[in-house]
ROSE-4610 file (N, C-alpha, C; in Angstrom, 1 decimal, always signed):
// ROSE-4610
residu = [M/M/M/N/N/N/C/C/C/S/S/S/N/N/N/R/R/R/D/D/D/Q/Q/Q/Y/Y/Y/Y/Y/Y/Y/Y/Y/C/C/C/H/H/H/K/K/K/G/G/G/S/S/S/A/A/A/V/V/V/A/A/A/R/R/R/W/W/W/R/R/R/R/R/R/R/R/R/R/R/R/R/R/R/R/R/R/S/S/S/A/A/A/A/A/A/R/R/R/R/R/R/G/G/G/S/S/S/V/V/V/K/K/K/S/S/S/K/K/K/V/V/V/K/K/K/R/R/R/L/L/L/Q/Q/Q/M/M/M/L/L/L/I/I/I/P/P/P/G/G/G/G/G/G/R/R/R/G/G/G/L/L/L/K/K/K/P/P/P/D/D/D/H/H/H/L/L/L/F/F/F/L/L/L/R/R/R/T/T/T/A/A/A/D/D/D/Y/Y/Y/I/I/I/L/L/L/H/H/H/L/L/L/R/R/R/L/L/L/Q/Q/Q/V/V/V/N/N/N/F/F/F/L/L/L/Q/Q/Q/A/A/A/L/L/L/S/S/S/K/K/K/I/I/I/Y/Y/Y/H/H/H/K/K/K/P/P/P]
num = [1/1/1/2/2/2/3/3/3/4/4/4/5/5/5/6/6/6/7/7/7/8/8/8/9/9/9/10/10/10/11/11/11/12/12/12/13/13/13/14/14/14/15/15/15/16/16/16/17/17/17/18/18/18/19/19/19/20/20/20/21/21/21/22/22/22/23/23/23/24/24/24/25/25/25/26/26/26/27/27/27/28/28/28/29/29/29/30/30/30/31/31/31/32/32/32/33/33/33/34/34/34/35/35/35/36/36/36/37/37/37/38/38/38/39/39/39/40/40/40/41/41/41/42/42/42/43/43/43/44/44/44/45/45/45/46/46/46/47/47/47/48/48/48/49/49/49/50/50/50/51/51/51/52/52/52/53/53/53/54/54/54/55/55/55/56/56/56/57/57/57/58/58/58/59/59/59/60/60/60/61/61/61/62/62/62/63/63/63/64/64/64/65/65/65/66/66/66/67/67/67/68/68/68/69/69/69/70/70/70/71/71/71/72/72/72/73/73/73/74/74/74/75/75/75/76/76/76/77/77/77/78/78/78/79/79/79/80/80/80/81/81/81/82/82/82/83/83/83/84/84/84/85/85/85]
x = [+193.1/+193.8/+195.0/+196.1/+197.3/+197.2/+197.3/+197.2/+198.6/+199.6/+201.0/+201.3/+201.0/+201.4/+200.2/+200.4/+199.5/+198.2/+198.2/+197.0/+196.2/+196.8/+196.0/+195.5/+196.2/+195.7/+194.4/+194.5/+193.4/+192.2/+192.4/+191.4/+190.7/+191.5/+191.1/+190.3/+190.7/+190.1/+189.4/+189.0/+188.4/+187.0/+186.4/+185.2/+185.3/+186.5/+186.7/+186.4/+186.1/+185.9/+187.1/+188.3/+189.5/+189.6/+189.3/+189.3/+188.2/+187.1/+186.0/+186.4/+187.0/+187.4/+188.4/+189.4/+190.4/+189.9/+189.0/+188.4/+187.6/+186.8/+186.1/+187.0/+188.1/+189.1/+189.6/+190.0/+190.5/+189.6/+188.3/+187.2/+187.1/+187.0/+186.8/+187.9/+189.2/+190.3/+190.3/+189.8/+189.7/+188.6/+187.6/+186.5/+186.9/+187.7/+188.2/+189.1/+189.9/+190.8/+190.1/+188.9/+188.2/+187.2/+187.2/+186.4/+186.6/+187.9/+188.3/+187.8/+187.9/+187.6/+186.1/+185.3/+183.9/+183.4/+184.1/+183.7/+184.0/+185.1/+185.4/+184.4/+184.0/+183.0/+181.6/+181.3/+180.1/+180.2/+181.4/+181.6/+181.3/+181.6/+181.4/+179.9/+179.1/+177.7/+176.8/+177.1/+176.2/+176.6/+175.6/+175.8/+176.4/+177.5/+178.1/+178.9/+179.1/+179.8/+181.3/+181.8/+183.3/+183.9/+184.9/+185.6/+185.0/+183.8/+183.1/+183.7/+183.8/+184.3/+183.2/+183.6/+182.6/+181.3/+181.4/+180.2/+179.2/+179.7/+178.9/+178.4/+179.3/+178.9/+177.7/+177.7/+176.6/+175.3/+175.3/+174.2/+173.7/+174.6/+174.2/+173.6/+174.2/+173.6/+172.2/+171.9/+170.6/+169.6/+170.0/+169.1/+168.9/+169.9/+169.7/+168.8/+168.9/+168.1/+166.6/+166.4/+165.0/+164.5/+165.4/+165.0/+164.6/+165.4/+165.1/+163.8/+163.6/+162.3/+161.1/+161.3/+160.1/+159.9/+160.9/+160.8/+160.0/+160.4/+159.8/+158.3/+158.0/+156.6/+155.8/+156.4/+155.7/+155.5/+156.5/+156.4/+155.3/+155.3/+154.3/+152.8/+152.7/+151.4/+151.0/+151.9/+151.6/+151.2/+151.9/+151.6/+150.2/+149.8/+148.5/+147.4/+147.6/+146.7/+146.5/+147.6/+147.5/+147.5/+147.5/+147.4/+145.9/+145.8/+144.5/+144.3/+143.4/+143.2/+142.5]
y = [+98.4/+97.5/+98.3/+97.6/+98.1/+98.0/+99.1/+99.1/+99.5/+98.8/+99.1/+98.7/+97.4/+97.1/+97.4/+97.2/+97.6/+96.8/+95.6/+94.7/+95.0/+95.2/+95.6/+97.0/+97.9/+99.2/+99.2/+98.4/+98.3/+97.7/+96.7/+96.0/+97.0/+97.8/+98.8/+99.9/+100.4/+101.5/+101.2/+99.9/+99.7/+100.4/+100.7/+101.4/+102.9/+103.4/+104.8/+105.5/+106.8/+107.6/+107.6/+107.6/+107.6/+106.3/+105.1/+103.9/+103.8/+104.3/+104.2/+105.1/+106.2/+107.2/+106.5/+105.8/+105.2/+104.1/+103.2/+102.2/+102.8/+103.9/+104.5/+105.1/+105.7/+106.3/+105.1/+104.0/+102.9/+102.4/+102.3/+101.8/+102.8/+104.0/+105.0/+105.0/+104.9/+104.8/+103.6/+102.5/+101.3/+101.5/+102.1/+102.3/+103.3/+104.3/+105.2/+104.6/+103.6/+102.9/+102.0/+101.6/+100.6/+101.2/+102.5/+103.0/+102.5/+102.4/+101.9/+100.4/+99.6/+98.2/+98.1/+99.0/+99.0/+99.4/+100.4/+100.8/+99.6/+99.0/+97.9/+96.7/+96.5/+95.5/+95.9/+97.2/+97.7/+97.5/+97.8/+97.7/+96.3/+95.2/+93.9/+93.5/+94.2/+93.8/+94.4/+95.6/+96.3/+95.9/+95.4/+95.1/+96.3/+96.1/+97.1/+98.1/+97.7/+98.7/+98.6/+97.6/+97.5/+98.6/+99.2/+100.3/+101.7/+101.7/+103.1/+103.9/+105.2/+106.1/+106.1/+106.4/+106.4/+107.2/+108.4/+109.3/+108.6/+108.0/+107.2/+105.9/+105.3/+104.1/+104.3/+105.4/+105.6/+105.9/+106.6/+106.8/+105.5/+104.6/+103.3/+102.5/+102.6/+101.9/+102.3/+103.6/+104.2/+103.6/+103.7/+103.1/+101.7/+100.9/+99.4/+99.2/+99.9/+99.8/+100.0/+101.1/+101.4/+100.2/+99.7/+98.5/+97.3/+97.1/+95.9/+96.1/+97.4/+97.7/+97.4/+97.8/+97.6/+96.2/+95.3/+94.0/+93.3/+93.8/+93.2/+93.6/+94.8/+95.3/+94.5/+94.3/+93.5/+92.1/+91.5/+90.1/+90.0/+91.0/+91.0/+91.1/+91.9/+92.1/+90.8/+90.1/+88.9/+87.9/+87.8/+86.8/+87.0/+88.3/+88.7/+88.2/+88.3/+88.0/+86.4/+85.7/+84.3/+83.5/+84.2/+83.6/+83.1/+81.8/+81.2/+81.0/+81.7/+81.6/+80.2]
z = [+215.9/+215.0/+214.4/+214.3/+213.7/+212.2/+211.5/+210.0/+209.4/+209.8/+209.4/+207.9/+207.6/+206.3/+205.2/+204.0/+203.0/+203.0/+203.2/+203.2/+204.4/+205.5/+206.7/+206.6/+205.9/+205.7/+204.9/+203.8/+202.9/+203.7/+204.5/+205.2/+206.3/+206.8/+207.8/+207.2/+205.9/+205.3/+204.0/+203.8/+202.5/+202.3/+203.3/+203.3/+203.2/+203.3/+203.4/+202.1/+202.2/+201.0/+200.1/+200.6/+199.8/+199.0/+199.6/+198.9/+197.9/+198.2/+197.1/+195.9/+196.2/+195.2/+194.3/+194.9/+194.1/+193.3/+193.8/+193.0/+191.8/+192.1/+191.1/+189.9/+190.4/+189.4/+188.5/+189.1/+188.3/+187.4/+187.7/+186.8/+185.7/+186.0/+184.9/+183.9/+184.3/+183.5/+182.7/+183.1/+182.3/+181.2/+181.6/+180.6/+179.5/+179.8/+178.7/+177.7/+178.1/+177.2/+176.3/+176.6/+175.9/+174.8/+174.7/+173.7/+172.2/+171.9/+170.5/+170.3/+171.4/+171.3/+171.2/+171.9/+171.7/+170.3/+169.8/+168.4/+167.4/+167.6/+166.7/+166.9/+168.1/+168.3/+167.6/+167.8/+167.1/+165.6/+165.1/+163.6/+163.2/+164.0/+163.6/+163.8/+164.6/+164.9/+163.8/+163.3/+162.4/+161.0/+160.2/+158.9/+158.1/+157.4/+156.6/+157.5/+158.7/+159.6/+159.6/+159.0/+159.0/+158.1/+158.6/+157.8/+157.9/+158.7/+158.7/+159.8/+159.7/+160.7/+161.8/+163.0/+164.1/+163.9/+163.3/+163.1/+162.2/+161.1/+160.2/+160.8/+161.6/+162.2/+163.2/+163.9/+164.9/+164.1/+163.0/+162.2/+161.6/+161.1/+160.6/+161.8/+162.9/+164.1/+164.4/+164.4/+164.8/+163.6/+162.4/+161.3/+161.6/+161.9/+162.2/+163.4/+164.3/+165.5/+165.1/+164.3/+163.8/+163.0/+162.1/+161.3/+162.1/+163.1/+164.0/+164.8/+165.2/+165.9/+165.0/+163.7/+162.8/+162.6/+162.5/+162.3/+163.5/+164.7/+165.9/+165.9/+165.6/+165.6/+164.5/+163.4/+162.3/+162.8/+163.3/+163.8/+164.9/+165.8/+166.9/+166.3/+165.3/+164.7/+164.0/+163.4/+162.7/+163.7/+164.9/+165.9/+166.5/+166.6/+167.1/+166.1/+164.8/+163.8/+163.8/+163.8/+163.7/+165.0/+166.1/+167.4/+167.6/+167.9/+168.1/+169.6/+170.3/+171.7/+172.1]
């Protein structure tokens, strides 16, 4: 097959190691640029998280996760007590 133009070249070599490497590199570059947006999104999710620096935000997030886990465990225990077979 003649792979002279760009589209044909991609079609011929889309499974090659070079093509996979390029796709992986593009994806990782996109992920790196979105760290700030992910931190901002996390700040909106965590109660009291707006305006916190990332290190304090991560500590607050860990505390919030523990708090939610305790709530889930408590509610599961209540449902076992009041569950009528």
